[in-house]
C-alpha positions in Angstrom: -39.5 3.3 8.6 -41.0 6.7 8.0 -44.5 5.9 6.8 -47.3 3.7 7.9 -46.9 1.6 4.7 -43.2 1.1 5.5 -44.0 0.2 9.1 -46.7 -2.3 8.1 -44.3 -3.9 5.6 -41.6 -4.4 8.2 -44.1 -5.8 10.7 -45.3 -8.3 8.1 -41.9 -9.4 6.7 -41.5 -13.1 7.4 -38.2 -14.8 8.3 -37.1 -18.0 6.5 -37.7 -19.8 9.7 -41.4 -18.7 9.8 -41.9 -19.7 6.2 -40.4 -23.1 6.9 -42.4 -23.7 10.1 -45.8 -22.7 8.7 -45.0 -25.0 5.7 -45.1 -27.9 8.2 -48.6 -27.2 9.3 -51.6 -28.9 7.8 -54.6 -26.8 6.7 -55.8 -23.2 7.2 -54.8 -20.7 9.9 -57.6 -18.8 11.7 -56.8 -15.7 13.7 -59.4 -14.7 16.3 -59.2 -11.1 17.2 -57.7 -10.0 13.9 -59.0 -6.5 14.2 -57.2 -5.7 17.5 -54.0 -4.0 18.3 -51.6 -6.6 16.9 -54.1 -8.6 14.8 -53.8 -6.9 11.4 -50.0 -7.2 11.3 -50.2 -10.8 12.4 -52.7 -11.6 9.6 -50.4 -9.9 7.1 -47.4 -11.8 8.4 -49.2 -15.1 8.0 -50.3 -14.2 4.5 -46.8 -13.3 3.5 -45.3 -16.5 5.1 -47.8 -18.9 3.6 -47.7 -17.3 0.2 -51.2 -18.3 -0.8 -50.7 -22.0 -0.1 -53.4 -22.1 2.6 -56.2 -19.8 3.8 -55.6 -17.2 6.5 -59.0 -16.6 8.1 -59.2 -13.3 9.9 -62.1 -13.1 12.4 -63.1 -9.9 14.3 -65.9 -7.5 14.8 -63.8 -5.2 12.6 -64.9 -1.9 14.3 -62.1 0.0 12.5 -63.5 1.3 9.2 -61.9 -0.1 6.1 -59.8 -2.7 7.9 -61.8 -5.8 6.8 -61.8 -4.7 3.2 -58.0 -4.0 3.3 -57.2 -7.4 4.7 -59.5 -9.1 2.2 -57.8 -7.2 -0.6 -54.5 -8.5 0.7 -55.7 -12.1 0.5 -57.2 -12.9 3.8 -60.5 -14.7 4.2 -62.4 -12.2 6.3 -65.2 -13.2 8.7 -66.9 -10.4 10.5 -68.1 -11.9 13.8 -68.2 -11.3 17.5 -66.8 -14.5 19.1 -68.5 -13.6 22.3 -71.8 -14.3 20.7 -72.6 -18.0 21.0 -74.3 -18.4 17.7 -71.5 -16.5 15.9 -68.9 -18.7 17.5 -70.7 -21.9 16.5 -71.0 -20.7 12.9 -67.3 -19.9 12.4 -65.7 -22.2 9.9 -63.5 -25.0 11.1 -59.7 -24.5 11.0 -57.0 -26.9 12.1 -54.8 -24.0 13.3 -56.1 -21.2 15.5 -54.3 -18.2 16.9 -56.4 -16.7 19.8 -55.7 -13.0 20.4 -58.9 -11.8 22.0 -58.4 -10.1 25.4 -59.3 -7.1 27.5 -56.8 -5.0 29.5 -57.6 -1.2 29.4 -60.7 -0.1 31.2 -60.5 -2.9 33.7 -61.0 -0.7 36.7 -64.7 -0.5 37.4 -65.5 -3.2 34.8 -63.9 -6.1 36.4 -66.8 -8.4 35.5 -66.4 -7.7 31.8 -62.7 -8.3 32.0 -63.1 -11.7 33.6 -65.7 -12.6 31.0 -63.4 -11.8 28.1 -60.2 -13.1 29.6 -61.3 -16.2 31.4 -64.8 -17.3 30.4 -64.6 -16.7 26.7 -61.4 -18.6 26.1 -63.1 -21.7 27.4 -65.9 -21.3 25.0 -63.5 -20.9 22.1 -61.4 -23.8 23.2 -64.4 -26.1 23.3 -65.6 -24.9 19.9 -62.2 -25.6 18.4 -61.5 -28.8 20.4 -60.1 -30.5 17.3 -57.7 -27.7 16.4 -54.2 -26.7 17.3 -54.4 -23.5 19.3 -51.8 -20.8 20.1 -53.2 -18.4 22.7 -51.9 -15.0 23.6 -51.3 -14.5 27.4 -49.2 -12.0 29.3 -46.2 -11.8 31.5 -48.5 -10.0 34.0 -49.3 -13.4 35.4 -46.0 -13.1 37.2 -45.4 -11.0 40.3 -43.0 -8.1 40.5 -39.5 -9.5 40.9 -36.1 -8.1 41.9 -34.4 -6.3 39.0 -31.3 -8.3 39.8 -33.2 -11.6 39.3 -33.0 -11.8 35.5 -36.8 -11.9 35.3 -39.4 -14.6 35.8 -38.9 -17.8 33.7 -41.7 -20.1 32.6 -41.0 -22.3 35.7 -41.3 -19.4 38.1 -44.3 -19.2 40.4 -47.2 -17.0 39.1 -48.4 -14.2 41.3 -50.7 -11.8 39.4 -51.4 -8.4 40.7 -54.9 -6.9 40.1 -58.0 -8.1 38.2 -56.5 -7.9 34.7 -53.5 -10.1 35.6 -55.6 -12.5 37.7 -58.1 -12.9 34.8 -55.3 -13.6 32.4 -54.0 -16.4 34.7 -57.7 -17.5 34.8 -57.5 -17.7 31.0 -54.5 -19.9 31.2 -56.1 -22.2 33.8 -59.3 -22.5 31.7 -57.5 -23.2 28.5 -55.4 -25.8 30.3 -58.6 -27.5 31.5 -59.9 -27.7 27.9 -56.6 -28.9 26.6 -56.7 -31.7 29.0 -60.4 -32.4 28.6 -60.4 -32.5 24.8 -56.7 -33.4 24.2 -56.3 -30.1 22.3 -52.7 -29.2 21.8 -52.1 -25.6 22.8 -49.3 -23.0 23.4 -49.6 -20.1 25.8 -47.6 -17.0 24.8 -46.7 -14.8 27.8 -45.9 -11.6 26.0 -44.3 -8.6 27.8 -43.6 -5.1 26.5 -44.2 -5.5 22.8 -43.4 -2.3 20.9 -43.9 -0.9 17.5 -43.7 2.8 16.4 -47.4 3.5 17.2 -47.6 1.8 20.5 -45.6 0.6 23.5 -43.4 1.7 26.3 -41.0 3.6 24.1 -43.8 5.6 22.5 -45.1 6.4 26.0 -41.7 7.7 27.0 -41.1 9.6 23.8 -44.5 11.4 24.2 -43.7 12.4 27.8 -40.3 13.6 26.9 -41.5 15.6 24.0 -44.3 17.2 26.0 -42.0 18.0 29.0 -44.1 15.7 31.2 -42.3 13.9 34.1 -41.3 10.3 33.6 -42.0 8.2 36.6 -39.0 6.1 37.5 -40.5 3.9 40.1 -40.8 1.0 37.6 -37.3 1.6 36.5 -36.6 -1.4 34.4 -38.5 -3.0 31.6 -38.0 -5.5 28.7 -39.0 -4.4 25.2 -39.5 -6.6 22.1 -40.3 -5.7 18.5 -43.9 -6.5 17.7 -43.0 -8.2 14.4 -40.9 -10.7 16.4 -43.7 -11.4 18.8 -46.1 -12.0 15.9 -43.7 -14.4 14.4 -43.3 -16.4 17.6 -47.0 -16.6 18.1 -47.4 -18.2 14.7 -44.4 -20.5 15.0 -45.6 -21.6 18.5 -48.4 -23.5 16.8 -45.8 -26.2 16.2 -45.0 -26.3 19.9 -48.6 -26.8 20.9 -49.0 -29.7 23.3 -51.1 -31.2 26.1 -50.7 -29.7 28.7 -50.1 -26.4 27.0 -46.6 -25.3 26.1 -45.8 -22.1 28.0 -43.4 -19.6 26.4 -42.3 -16.2 27.6 -41.9 -13.7 24.8 -39.9 -10.4 25.3 -36.5 -8.9 24.5 -33.3 -10.3 26.0 -32.1 -7.0 27.4 -33.0 -5.3 30.7 -33.8 -1.7 29.7 -33.4 1.2 32.1 -36.3 3.6 31.9 -34.1 6.5 32.9 -31.5 5.7 30.1 -34.2 5.0 27.5 -35.8 8.4 28.3 -32.4 10.1 28.0 -31.7 8.4 24.7 -35.1 9.5 23.4 -34.6 13.0 24.7 -31.2 13.2 22.9 -32.9 12.2 19.7 -35.8 14.6 20.2 -33.7 17.5 21.4 -35.5 17.6 24.7 -34.2 17.1 28.2 -36.4 14.5 30.0 -37.9 15.4 33.4 -38.0 12.6 36.0 -40.0 11.9 39.1 -39.6 9.2 41.7 -36.7 6.8 42.2 -36.2 3.3 40.9 -37.8 0.6 43.0 -35.9 -2.7 43.6 -38.6 -4.7 41.8 -40.3 -4.6 38.4 -42.4 -6.8 36.1 -39.7 -8.6 34.2 -39.7 -11.8 32.1 -36.8 -14.1 31.1 -37.4 -15.2 27.5 -34.2 -17.2 27.0 -36.2 -20.3 26.1 -37.9 -18.3 23.3 -34.5 -17.0 22.1 -33.0 -20.5 22.0 -35.9 -21.7 19.9 -36.3 -18.7 17.5 -33.3 -16.5 17.8 -33.1 -12.9 18.9 -35.4 -10.2 17.8 -34.2 -8.5 14.6 -34.4 -5.0 16.0 -32.3 -4.0 19.0 -33.5 -1.6 21.7 -31.2 1.1 20.4 -32.7 0.7 16.9 -36.2 0.8 18.3 -35.4 3.9 20.3 -34.0 5.6 17.2 -37.0 4.6 15.0 -39.5 5.6 17.7 -38.0 9.0 18.3 -38.0 9.8 14.6 -41.6 8.6 14.3 -42.9 10.7 17.2 -40.9 13.7 16.1 -42.4 13.5 12.6 -45.9 13.4 14.0 -46.5 9.8 12.9 -49.9 8.3 13.7 -50.2 6.6 17.1 -52.7 4.1 18.4 -53.5 6.3 21.4 -53.3 3.4 23.9 -50.8 4.2 26.7 -49.4 1.0 28.1 -49.5 2.2 31.8 -46.4 0.2 32.3 -45.6 2.3 35.4 -48.6 1.0 37.3 -47.6 -1.4 40.0 -51.1 -2.1 41.5 -52.4 -3.9 38.4 -55.1 -1.3 37.8 -55.4 -0.6 34.1 
């Protein structure tokens, strides 16, 4: 993967399992939040997996110039709408399958009220509007507390313990969606995604940029999971078949525990730069155990070593980046 076109193709390459699973669904697939960080690649993946046999409806404000036209050219039914607007939400077409990606994380500090509106109130409005649909909703592993790095990570049955307004509002999203699932008998799945990466965004990009710039890498959060964004997109779509009442909860991340120190050193070796470190590894970190996901859908196609190799080459070549640091090292929940 050396160009944006090659990256987009890889992100949108469906597995046979995805093709089979989407073939079992009835009707169109609507993706709410199609213009966000992972929305475009998920729309393209759905288009490639359904092969024109059903509509893939992409809904977003589409603030990025040219994105709506590009998705439409690729076969998506594009609807430019702000789902936070009540009238716009009411006027959306019906769809039996809905993937809900809308959320707010960065800029939470100082705008907590807006974060809670987007992450907790709005999902309820969407769930009520699509009460007759099957809904897969993106959540986050941030609903869990920091856990000992020796624990293997939080499972879906572990107690939640969100830290900070962002994480608390995401647990609020889950609670509100669960309410509407029970109230309307709407089958749902909740995808608790942690540490998704691609070559323009993610923990590995953050580390590569710091190493290349000679900036110190904070080791306090010394362990992470990482998972290829294409795999996360696929699981989000395939989880539509798992949707249930109450909602089916699924952790999505990589199977390996990644040392931040070792990842930075591997990136440094590939970039020809010796990483600079600060701090020492804490005994706890935000870690998820996604073994249930791996049993259902297999392991991610790209290993951490491959992701490190691709990321280092991309950053060294000056490939385009999304410019959205993950702030994975924050331990106070302030994003």
